[in-house]
N, C-alpha and C positions, 0 to 999 in steps of 0.2 A: 549566498545561495539560499533560497527559501524553499522548503519542502512543502508541497501542497498537502493540506489535511493534517499536518503534524502539529501537535500542541505539547509544549514541555509538561512533564508530570507535575502535578500539584504537590505541595508540601505534604498534604494528607496521604496521597498515594505513595510517596516515598517512605513516609513513616510506617504506613501499613505494610509495605513490602519488606521493610526491615524488621517488622515485628515489634515496633515501638509504640503503637497505639494501645491505649488501655483496653483491657478485656471488655468485649461487648460493643466496640465501636466499628465493627465491620460494615454496618449499614448506616446510611445517613440519618435514619429515623430512630436509631437506637442510642440510648445514653450509656455512659460508662457504668460498669458494674463495680460497686453497688451505688445506686443513686437514691436508695430508700432503705429503711431498716430491714434487716433479715429477721425471720422468725425461726427460733430454735425450739421445736416442739419436743418437750421432755416427757417421756412415757411414765413418769412417776409423780406422786403427789408432792407438794412443797415440803421441804424440811428433811427429807430422807437423803440417803447417800447418793442415789442416782440423780436426784434433783440438784444436790450441791455440786456434783461433778459437772452437770450441765451448766450451772452458773459460772463455774470456773472456765469452762470452754467458751461460754458467751462473752465473758469479760476479756479473755485472751484473744479471741477471734476479732472482737470489736476493735481492740487496740491495733491489731495488725492490718485490718482493712480500712481503718480510718472512718469507721461508721458505727452504727448501733446494731446490736444483736439482742432482740427481745426474747426472753424465755417465756414460753407458753406451756404450762403444765396441762397435759391431757391424760390423766391417769384413768385406769379402769380396764377390766377384762385382761389383766395380766400384761398391759402395755399394748394390746392389739388396737385399741381405739386410736392411739397416737400414730402407730405404724400405718394403719389404714388411711388416716388423713394425709400423711406424707406421700404414700404410694399413689394418691390421686391428685397431688398438687402439680402445678406447672413446673417443668424442669429448668427453671430460670435462675436457680441459685438463691432464691429469696425464701425458700422454705426448706428447712433441714430437720433431721430427727436425731435425738440423742437417746440411745436405747442400749439394752444389754442383750446377750446372746439367747436368753430364754425365749424372747419374742420371736426369734427366727428359727431357732434350733429345737425348741420344745413345744411351744404352743401350737404350731401347725400340725403336729402329730396327735394332738389331743382334741382339737376342735377346728371348725371351719373359720379361718381367720379373715377370709375375704381378700387375700393377696397372695402372690407367689413369693415365698420367703427368699428364694434365690434369684429370681428374675424381676421382681417387683420393685427393686430399689437400685440406686446407684451407690455402691459402697465407696466411701471417701477415705476414712481412716479410723483405725483403732486409737482410742485415747488413753485408756488406763486398764489395769487389771486389779481386781479385788484380791486382797490378801486374806486367806482363809486357813483355818486350823481345825483339825479333828481333835476334839477335846472330850474327856470323860469326867464323870463325877469323881471326886477325890477318893471315895471309899470303894470304888470298883476295883476288884482284885486283878488289875492289869496296869503295869507301869510302863509298858512299851507296846508298840503296835503289834509286834509278834505275839505278845501275851494276850492282847485283845482278840486276835484272830484265833489263837489256841483255845481261849475260853469259849469263844463263839462256836467253834467246831465241837467242843466237848459238851456244850449245852445248847443244842440247836433250838432256835426259837425263843430262848430265854432273854437274849439281849434285845433292847429296844432303842430306837434313835428318833430324834426329833428333827423337824424341818419347818420352814416357813409356809408350808402348805403342799398339798398333793400337786405334783407336776412342777413344783418350783425347781430351779436349776440345782439347788443343793440337795433336794430330794433325789433327783435323777443321778447326780454325782455319787451320792452315798450308795444308791442301788448298784451303780457301776463298780464301786469299790467292793461291795459285798459279793458281787458275782465273781470278780477276779480272785477274791480271797476264799471263796467257797464257804461263806458263812450265811446262815439264815438269821434274820433279825426282824423285829416287828417295827413298822413305821408308825410314828405318832405325829400326825400333822397338827400344826398350830396356825393361827391367823397372824403370821408375821414372825420375825426372828425373836423379838423381845420376850414373848411368853414362852417360847421354846427354851431360851437361855435360862429363864427363871426356873423352869421345870428341871433343867439340868443341875442348876445350883441347889435346888431343894432335894435332889436325888430321885425325882419322879421318873426321869428317863436316864439311860446309861451313857449315851454319847451323842454328839452332834457335830456336824461340819458347818462352820459359819464364821463370818468376820467378827460378829459381836462377842464371841467368846474370848477374843484375844485379851481384852482388858482384864478379864477375870483370871486368865492364866497368869498374867503379869502380877496380879495381886495374890496369887497362890490359892485362889478359890476353886480353880479347875485344873486338871492335869492335861497338858498337850502331848499328843502322841505323834503327830505328823503335820507338816506344812502342806496344805492342799493348794499347791501352786507349782509353777515350773522352776521356782527358786526358793532358797531359804529366806525367811523373814528377817529384816534388819533388827526388829525388836527381839527376835528369838533365834539368834544365829546358830545356836547349837541344835536346833530342832531340824531333823532331816525331813526331806520331802517324801511324798508317797513313792515317787520314782526311785529315790535312793534306797527305799526299804523294800523294793521288789515289785512295785506296782506301776510300771511305766505306761501301761495301756489305759489307765484311768484318766479320762478327760477332765482336767482341772481348770480349764479356761473359764474365767468369770469376767468378761470384758464389758466395757462401755465404749461405744463407738458413735461416729457421726455418719449418717447416710442421707442421701437425697432421693428425690423422685426418680423413676426410671427415665432414661433418655437425656440425662444431663450431658452437656458438651464435655469432651475429655479435658479441654484446656481449663474449664472451670473447676472440674473435679481436682485436677492437679494443683491448681492455685490454692484451693481450700486445704488440700492435703499438705501442701507446703507450709501453710500457716499453722496447722495443727502440729506438724513435726517441729516447727520452731518453738512451740509452747513447751515441748519436752525439756527444754533447756532454760526455761523461765523460772527463776527462784520463787516467785510468787505462786505460780502454778504448781510447782513441785511441793512447796510447803502446804498448799491447800490439799493436795492429794494425800500427803503424809498424815494430816489431821483426820482424814477419812479412812485410814488403813488401806490405802490404795497406792499403787506404784505406776509411774508412767510406762506406757507400752505403745509404741508407734508401729503400725503396719500400714503401708500405703495401699492404694486401691487394689492392685493385683494380688498381693499377698493376703490382704484382708478378705478379698473375695474367695480365695482358695480356702482359707481357714474357716470362713463362714460355711462353705459347703461341707467341710469335714466335720464341723460341729453338728450340722444338720444330720449327717449320716450316722455319726456315732451315738448321738442322743436318741435318734429315732430307733436305732437298733436296741438300745437298752429299754426304751418305752415299750416296744413290741415284745421284747423278751421277758419283761417282768409283768406285763399286763397292766401297767399304770393307766388309770382312767381319770378324766377330768372330774373335778368336784361337781 
């Protein structure tokens, strides 16, 4: 018996219905993704920690997709230039952004960035967290965080602290800590972490929260009072976190993450997030992060989006409350 108008399904139709066709082959004119190199736009200059994290991600992602991921550094304006470029790119999975939370949670409160920090991107996954320490000069009369707070309260305005610049993430985090502790201290901004750390080593400033201080703490040249992270540092396992010492409300997040342009298909976001999650178990990737004083930290699209909104809310509250203004 022959059914009029009936045609057996093609092999392509069967595979598509079963979900076995490669991503991007739903239409006859579309090629499998990826069919050309991806661009990972990194919001930092070459050679810095953010750039090196981006190169680790590019290498790991390229190996997993069986293609090439090209790192493109677009530094400037606190990372806003790179973010703006990605926010305006096609949502086809070929242009991605590697950036930190300051671009989304701090810069929009200080200047017109030209994009919506919460709706102008497709959050894909958190990659890593920076390990940071609150360190003081060795001759400061405070050997614990409690003693630093007590000294600050007894001598209002006499303590000073350094940061990598006005409106930098560590400037805002330090202001958050000071507000929670009820301490007044003077901010001394520097052009980057390195000169700030040198000022701390020479005794020109009293304390600083940064990643770059860790090596000098290990050498005995600076004194560490707290881990500024959600966990203790592997290098300093006896050093308690801020939360353990009574400051759980201080936002210590210092993440690097991958985002895409707005409107990316959910299946493409999930595919990329899955590859990034797999990197978290890759010995080469983990060793690379360890060299950068960073730890793996995966949060998928939904959780990452929630945390991004919370960072934006909390940092904005501190910026408004302390009157921080852009340089």
